[in-house]
N, C-alpha and C positions, 0 to 999 in steps of 0.2 A: 346891742344892736338887735332891733326887732327883726326877726327873718321874715316876717308876713310883708314889711315894708320896707326892705333894703333894696336901694338901689345898686345894681351891680356894678355899674362904671364908678359909685362912691366907695364900695368895697375895694376895686382896685386901686383907687387913688389912694386911701388909707393904706393899704398894704404896701403900695410902693414907697410911699412917703415914709412910713414907720422902718420898713426895711433899709432905705436910704441913710436915713437920720441915726439909727442905732445899732444896726447890723451888719450891714455892709463890712465894714473892716474888719470885726471879727469871724464873720461867717466864710467870706470868699477864699480866704487863703488855703483853708484847709477843707472846703466842702464843695468847691467848683465841681458843677456837674449833677450835684446830688439834688433831691428834691426837698423844699421847707414849705412847710405849713405853719401859718403863722396865725395867731388869734388876734386879730387887730384890737380889740376892745383892752385886752389883757397884757399883750405882746409877747407872750407864751407862744412857742414855735417848737418844731420837732423838727429836726435834717435826717433824711435816710435815702440811700440808693435807690430805694423802692417807694415809690408815690404813695402808694395805698397805704404801706406799714406807716409811714410819717401820720399822714391824717387820720389812720385809727389810733396810734398812741396820744395824737394831741386831742382828738375826740374824747377819749377815756379821761381827760382831766377836765375836759370843758363839754359837756355833751351839748349843750345848748347853743354854743357859737357857730358863728360861720367862719369859714379859713380862706385866707389869701394864700393860693399855691403857686410857686414858682420853682424853677429851677436855676440854682445858684450860680450866677456869673452868665447867664443867658438872657437873651430878650423874650424867649418864650419856651413855656415847659414843654411843649410837643412840636413835632415838624409835619407838615402835610408836603411830602416831596422835598427835594432840596436839601439844606444842611441847615443845623441851628447855628444863629448868629450869635456872638459873645456881646455881653453889653461893654459900652464904652465905661473907663474908670471913672 
């Protein structure tokens, strides 16, 4: 994916689709609440309680990639006031 021409909504759509189709079943049971950084081109990902740690490890393997970052099991990675809402299965 060319970083200069990427549409952010396309990156999100591809990341969500890949997660739902390939990762959700194996990642959610053991990593709920942790951050996941996904390279949407390769499908490679990192999971960590620390968002930046996950991104840095993923970027070390794929320095030119863009990453879809999410909190496993939740609809949003961060919150502004209020609480985080869990994803529906």
